C-alpha positions, 0 to 999 in steps of 0.5 A, a space after each residue: 500500500 505504501 508503494 501505491 501511495 508513493 506512486 500516487 504522490 509521484 504522479 501528482 507531483 509530476 502533474 504539478 511541476 512546471 514544464 520548462 518553457 522556451 526562453 523569452 526574447 530579451 530584445 523587443 521586436 519593433 512593430 512593423 512600420 508602414 512606409 509613409 511617403 512624403 508629399 512633394 512640396 516647395 515654395 518661393 518668395 520674391 521681393 525686389 529692393 526698393 525705396 520707402 515712399 512718403 506716407 503710407 504705401 502698398 508694396 508687393 512681393 510674389 509667391 509660388 507653391 508647388 505641391 502634389 496635394 491640393 491641401 496646403 497652407 502657406 503662412 508668410 511673415 514679414 520682419 524688419 531689420 529689428 526682427 519686428 513683425 510688420 505683416 503676415 498673411 496665410 494662403 490656403 490651397 485649393 482656395 488661393 492661387 498657387 502663384 501670385 502677387 501679394 501686397 502689404 502696407 508700410 508707413 514711412 514715418 513708422 518704418 525704419 529703412 533697411 533689410 526686410 525678411 520674408 519667411 514662409 512656412 509651407 505645409 502640404 497635407 495628404 490625408 490625416 497622417 501625411 504632412 510635409 513642411 518646408 521653410 522659405 526665406 527671402 531678404 530685400 532692402 527698402 532704403 530711405 528716399 533721397 531728398 
């Protein structure tokens, strides 16, 4: 009877003992990444050197947007030689033209002559997950009018 109890204990213990498992990986496996293609986008800004005219006058600069997507934004700021913002404009595709001329107003009495910088941040969107941005800068001079 002792042998039956001993055999029963061995079978019970054998059923309770853990079976060795294969070793777990130590390096986490990265999830598969979907290949995201960037949307092609480029932009230009262009302004000519000129003279600050008497009074408050309109001045002009040209812009152009090249994008595979019709959904884009072009945020443009104009800063004077002291890095003070003197104008800003935003364009939205497909509502605004991809190229054109914009105007801004300066008053000679409140404006210091010198170098001005146009900075444009162009962002193109493709769906909700793809976004491509590029920054464009252009500098030009406005001199005081000779007397």
